Structures are given as C-alpha cells and as structure tokens.
N, C-alpha and C positions, 0 to 999 in steps of 0.2 A: 535483738541483734546489736552489736557494739557499734555505735555511730562513729567514734574516732577511728577505730581500726578500719571501718568501711571507707571512711574518707581518705585515709592514706593509701589504702589498697586501690581505690578507684583512681586516685591521683596518679599512682604509679602506672596503672594500665592505660590511662589516658595519654601518658607520655610515650606510649608505643605507637609506631606508625602502623597502618593497616596490615602490612606483611608480617610485622613482628607480633601483632595481636593475634593473627591467624596462627602463627607458629606456637604462641603461648597456649592457645586453646587446644591445639593438636597434642602438644607435649603434656598438658594438664590431664588430658583424657587417658594418657598412657604412663604417667609418672608413677614410680614405685612408692607406695605409701606404707606407713606403719600398720602393724596388725590391728584389726578392728575398724579400719577405715576403707572406704570404697571410692573408686573414681567417679567423678561426676558424669552422668550419661552424655553421650555425644549429642543427642537431640537438644539437650538443655543448653549446651554451649554454642551450638552452631551459629545462631543468629544473635547471640547475646551481646549487648553493649558492655563497655568496661564496668559500669556500676552493677549491671546484672550479673556479670561474671563474679565480681567481688561478693555480692550478696549470696550467690550459690556456694562460694567457697567458705564463707563464714558459717553458713547454714550447715554445710557438709562436714567441716573440719573443726569448727570453733575458732575463736579469734586468734589465739597464739599459734596453733598449728596451721591455720590458713595462711598466715603471714610467712611462716617457715616454708610451707610448700610453694608459695608464690615466689619467694626469694630463690629457692632451689631451681624452679622452672626458668626464671629469668636468667639465672647463671647458665643453665644448660642450653638455652637458645642464644647465649652470648650477648645478652643485653646487661652487661655487668654494671654500667653506670646507674641504670634505673634500679637494679637489685641493691646496689650500695646505698642509694638514697632511701629506698623503702626500709632497709634494715636500720638506718639511722633514725628515720621517722618513727619506726616501731619502738626503738629503744627510748626515744624521748617520751612517747606516750606512756610506756611502761614505767619509766622513772617518775613521770609526773603523777601517775596513779599511786605508785608506791609511796611517794612523799605525802600525798593527800591522805592515803589510808593510815599512814603511821602517825600523822600529826592531827588529822581530822580537819585540816584547813587547806586552803588553796596553796599552791606552791609559792614559796617566798620570792621576794624580788631578786635575791641572789640567784635562785634557780632560773628565774625568767631571764636574768641577765646572761647566764650561761647559755641558755637556749638561743638568745639573740646572737651571742658571739659565735655559737656553732652555725647558726644560719648565715652569719656574715662570712665565716670561713668557707662554708659550702658555696656561697655566692662567689667568693674569690676563686675557689677551685674551678667553678664553672667558667668564670671569666678567663682564667689561665688556660683552661682546655680550649675555649673558643679562640684565644689568641694563637695557641699552638696550631689549631686547625687553619686559621687564617694564614699563618706563616707557611704551613705545608701547601696551602692553595697557591700562595705566591710563588713558592719554589717550583710547583708543578707548572705554573704559567711560564716561568722563566725557562724551565726545561723544554716546554712546548715551543716557545719562541726560538730556542737554540736549534731544536729539531727542524723547525720550518726554515730557519736560515741555512741549515745544512742541506735540506732538500733543494732550496733555491740554488745553492752553490753547485750541487750535483747536476741540476738541470742546465746551468750555465756551462758546466764542463762538457755535458753531452752535446749542447749546441755548438761549442767550439770544436769538438771532435768531428761533428758532422760537417762544419765549414771546412775544417782541415782535410777531411776525406774528399769533399768536392774539389778542393784546390789540388789535392794529390791526383785525382782523376784527370783534371784539366791538364796538369803538368805532364802526366803520362801520355795523354792524347797529343799534346804539343810535341813531346819527344818522338812519338811514333811518326807524326807528320814530318818532322825534321828528318828522321831516318829515311822515310820514303822519298822525300825531296832529294836527299843526298844520293840515294840509290838511283833515282831517275837521272840526276845530273851525271853520275858516273856512267850510266848506260849511254847517255847522249854523247859524252866524250869518247866512249868506246866506239860508238857508231861513226862518229866523225873520223876517228883514227882509222877504222876499217875502210871507210869510203876513200880517205886520202891514200891508204895503202893500195886499194884497188885502182885508183886513178893513176898512181905511180907505176903500178904494174902494167896498166894499159899503155901508158906513155912509153915505158921501156920496150914493150912489145912492138909498138908502132915504130919506134926508132930503129929497132933491129930489122924490121921489115923494110924500112926505107933504105937502110944501109945495104941490104942484100940486093935491092933493086938497082942501086947505083953501081954496085960491083958487077952486076950482070950486064 
C-alpha cells in the first residue's frame, strides 16, 4: 500500500467534521465507479476511522483511482476546499515521484523550493479565506445589533402607543364626566325656572282671588 497517498488521503478525511465524514462514507458506498470496480461494502465503512477508510479505498481502487474517487465524493458532498487541497497534494506527490523516477535521484532543491512556495501560497489562501470569514462574522454581528436596536425602537413605540391610549381613555372619561355635569347643571336650571314659574302662577292666582274678594 502506498504510504504517501495514504497520508494525504487520511489528512484530507481528518479535515472533515463528523457530519461531513458520515456523508463521505454514505456517498462512497453509492458513488458511480468505472467498469471493473466495486463499491466498498457498507459494513466495512460504517465504523471506520479516516485512516481505515483511506486504507480500504487504496486497497479497493489502487492509489491513483482512490484519490480520484475521493476528490469526486468530496466535491459531491460540497466540501470543495478539502477536495482542492487533496488534489494539489496528490499532484505534488505524483510530480515528486515522476522527477525521482526520471532522474533516479531525490527532487532537486528548485523543485523543493517550488513546493514550499506552493505551500506558502496555500497558507496565504487559507489566511485570506479566514479573514473573509471573520469579516462576514463581523458584518453579521453588526446586522444583529441593528436588528436588536430596531426591536428596541419598536418596543418603545408600542409602550408610547399604550401610554397614549391610556391618556386618550382618561380624556374621554373626563369629557363624558364634563358632559354629564353640564347636563345636570342644565336640568337644575330648568327645575329652578319651572319652580319659579309655578310660584309666579300661584302668586298670580292668589292675587286674583284676593281682588275678587275685595270686589265682593
């Protein structure tokens, strides 16, 4: 079994969270393969750790095709960052082996320098991605603060409307009381006028009777 390919494949699978690793295993059991290849049995993958999954893939498909299948499955479960890294790592291993087989020696310092530069570029890409995530997180926090402020304003508006409603009710009650008081006052004036009119009528009647008595 190829140790370098197992290392990069295991590294890729270890970068998956538990949910993503579970999706990877499920998809791996059902992925469409080239003719002559068979899917790994479900029982073999169910409890397997990342390294064990990698070992089974290399055993079942061989080094080159195992990596190709792994990249395809990673892309299908939408873990494209890990798929991209695995693809680059595989290309480096293949390039290193090709140079060694063509020259019969270890890779030159220039090739090692290129690898280092690629690793530095990859690291910078990861740093940029992390900064983008941090910026997005800050924007989401700002948005959340704005939403909270809006909620507080809405609550304050509701409280003001409730106070205004209570004031309106009090004003209506005071208006009704005033109307009742005015109506009572008018009734009293009316009663006084009626009494005065009755008194006047009685006095007029008494005066007429007195006048008749005198004439008699």
